[in-house]
Residue, then its C-alpha position, 0 to 999 in steps of 0.5 A: x549310132x546304134x540301136x540302144x542309143x536311139x532307144x534312150x536318145x526316145x525314153x530319157x527326154x519323155x521319162x524326165x519330163x513326166x518324171x522330174x515334177x513328180x520328184x518334187x513332189x515326193x521331196x516335198x512330201x518327205x519334207x512334210x512328213x518329217x516336219x509333221x505336216x501332211x503335205x500336199x501330195x507328190x502330184x501337186x507340182x504337176x496341178x500347179x504346172x497344168x494350172x500355169x499353163x492355162x493361164x495368160x501369158x504376161x510379159x514385164x513392160x519394157x523387157x526383151x526377147x532375152x527374157x521372153x526366150x530364157x525359159x525355152x533356152x533352159x528348157x531346150x538346154x536340158x532335153x539335149x542333156x536329157x536326150x545325150x546323157x546315159x540314164x537308161x540305155x549306156x549307149x547314146x544317142x548322140x555320142x559325140x555330144x555325150x561329152x563331159x565339156x557339151x553336157x557341162x556346157x548346155x547345162x551352164x549356157x541355161x543358167x547364164x539364160x536365165x541370169x540374163x533375164x533377171x537382168x533384163x527385167x531392170x529390177x532390184x531383186x533380178x539383179x541381186x538374183x543374177x549378180x548371186x547366180x554367177x558367183x554361184x555358177x563360177x565356183x560350181x562349173x569348174x567344180x563339176x568339170x574336174x570331178x567327172x575329169x577325176x573320172x574319166x582319166x582312167x578312163x581316157x575319155x570325156x564321154x559320160x557313155x564310156x565313163x559310165x560303160x567302164x564303171x560296169x566292167x570294174x565295179x570295184x572303182x565305186x570305192x576307190x578315192x577317186x569316186x569317194x572324193x569325187x561323188x562328194x564333191x558333186x554332191x555339193x555340186x548338185x545342192x548348189x546348182x538347184x538353187x537346194x539348202x544349205x546354199x538356196x532355198x527352194x520354198x522362201x521369198x525373204x528377200x535378202x535370201x534369195x537366188x533362183x526365186x529372185x530371178x523368176x519373180x516377174x514370169x507368170x503363166x506360161x513362162x513361169x510353167x516352163x521355168x518351174x519345169x526346167x528347174x525340177x527337169x535340171x534336179x533329176x537330170x543332175x541326180x541321175x547323172x549322180x547315180x549313174x556315174x557310180x552306181x550305173x548297175x541296172x543301166x539298158x546294156x541290149x534294146x530288148x523292151x524288157x532291158x529297157x524297162x529295168x532301166x527306167x525302173x533302175x533309175x527312176x528307184x535311184x534318183x527318188x531315193x536320192x531325191x529324198x535322201x536330199x529332202x531329209x538332209x534339208x530339214x536337217x540343215x539350215x541356209x549358209x548366209x552368203x558370205x559362206x556359200x563361196x568358201x563351201x564351193x571352194x571345199x568342192x573344188x579342192x575335193x574334185x582337185x584332190x580326186x584329180x590327183x588320185x587319179x594319176x598316182x592311183x592309175 
């Protein structure tokens, strides 16, 4: 564990926790402007969270500890990922945990915990949302693994810090067929994992189209605040991972304050630009029918497999 890794392990989770609601506010503001509305402002998500944290916690009758602990598990797994994945600094605070398989498993654990909470309520909407979420995650997680594995083949390691460092050493890899195929696959994965259009609509409450919202309908007060904060954090983590795997420039390579501040600014700008681009795309996209979503995810998995094949042939 290096000094640079320790600095990153402290700065990164604070940046993700503080900045993720702001990112959601920026995306909502971009959508509002493009749709001809004024919007509530980029600080509205933080105001909503503050209001929810101040309310009385309410637990539906008949639910178990699964329902109560699911928001904590969702937040905790996302915070661990924010600590270990190189976002601000090129070194990881916990290098063995910054492995591709560990990070994907942690992200999947949070999703499964929320799906179990939806089932634990015993409501029709909770079960419907959980079953849909499991259908999506069954196709998304293999794609995420295979796409990043394609990048790891040329490095000889599944450690995310090693993958990012190798891209810094050889920038030409960014425009290689392997990177382009993996990048497109990861974009689809991020859209599906974070519940964005066209896979899911984060602003809808229509019974027949809900996925994520159906699982969290029974949450209220501080528990709902944790779920909303964790969802924003996961979006930030995925966009940060996409940015640094393919555009790692600006990441801090030394523990000097100036380098760390540069790393913070670089990841903030990259994530904000990606989030704004995602919001712009959502304005011009309609939600896919549920039975068409597996086709989209299967296509992304095929792109990830092609990236793996290309990584071996072009090695």
